[in-house]
C-alpha positions as CSV (number, residue, x, y, z in Angstrom):
1,M,71.9,94.2,64.0
2,I,73.2,92.9,67.3
3,F,73.0,95.0,70.6
4,I,75.0,94.0,73.5
5,I,73.6,94.8,76.9
6,I,76.0,94.8,79.8
7,L,74.6,94.7,83.3
8,T,76.9,95.2,86.1
9,L,76.5,94.6,89.8
10,T,78.5,97.0,91.8
11,L,78.9,97.0,95.5
12,P,78.6,100.3,97.3
13,F,82.0,101.8,98.3
14,G,83.6,99.8,101.1
15,Q,81.0,97.1,100.9
16,A,83.2,94.5,99.1
17,L,83.0,90.8,100.0
18,S,85.0,90.7,103.3
19,F,87.2,88.2,104.9
20,E,87.0,87.4,108.6
21,K,89.6,86.1,110.9
22,G,91.3,83.0,109.5
23,A,90.8,84.3,105.9
24,K,87.3,82.7,105.6
25,M,85.1,84.5,103.2
26,R,81.9,85.7,104.8
27,G,79.8,86.4,101.7
28,L,76.7,88.4,101.6
29,R,73.4,87.5,103.2
30,I,70.2,87.4,101.0
31,G,69.1,90.8,102.4
32,E,72.4,92.4,101.4
33,V,72.3,90.9,97.9
34,S,68.6,92.2,97.5
35,K,69.5,95.6,98.5
36,I,72.5,95.8,96.1
37,T,70.9,94.3,93.2
38,G,67.3,95.4,93.6
39,I,66.1,91.8,93.2
40,T,63.5,90.9,95.9
41,I,64.4,88.4,98.6
42,K,61.4,86.3,97.5
43,T,63.0,86.1,93.9
44,L,66.2,85.1,95.3
45,R,64.6,82.4,97.4
46,H,62.7,81.3,94.2
47,F,65.9,81.0,92.3
48,D,67.4,78.9,95.0
49,K,64.4,76.6,95.2
50,I,64.5,76.0,91.4
51,D,68.3,75.6,91.4
52,L,68.8,78.5,89.2
53,L,71.0,80.4,91.7
54,R,72.1,78.5,94.8
55,P,74.2,80.3,97.5
56,S,77.6,78.8,97.8
57,S,77.2,78.4,101.6
58,R,75.0,78.8,104.7
59,D,76.4,80.1,108.0
60,E,75.8,78.5,111.4
61,S,72.3,79.9,111.7
62,G,71.2,78.7,108.2
63,Y,71.4,82.1,106.5
64,R,72.3,82.0,102.7
65,R,75.7,83.4,102.0
66,Y,76.4,84.5,98.5
67,S,80.0,84.8,97.2
68,R,81.4,86.8,94.4
69,Q,80.9,83.8,92.0
70,D,77.2,83.8,92.9
71,L,76.9,87.4,92.1
72,L,78.5,86.9,88.8
73,K,76.0,84.1,88.1
74,L,73.2,86.4,89.2
75,Q,74.5,88.9,86.8
76,S,74.2,86.3,83.9
77,V,70.7,85.4,85.0
78,L,69.6,88.9,85.0
79,F,71.2,89.4,81.5
80,Y,69.3,86.5,80.1
81,R,66.1,87.7,81.8
82,E,66.4,91.2,80.2
83,L,66.9,89.6,76.7
84,K,63.6,87.8,77.0
85,S,61.7,91.0,78.1
86,P,59.5,92.6,75.3
């Protein structure tokens, strides 16, 4: 018997990835991703350190910026992490 688990990461209403002037994608900071997903900042930094989930960019101040693609990859990581849980 096969069970399929679907995990979704949903952004609160009105908090979609936004575009700044010049159509540049701003992305989400690590704290925003943590708040939305429930994954701690420490865990997200660990994922970055071991090259499991690298943010697609950093801003001028060095803050990690996560894109929609990064969130989709995080969704996959969380899915496989749940499969391993007893």
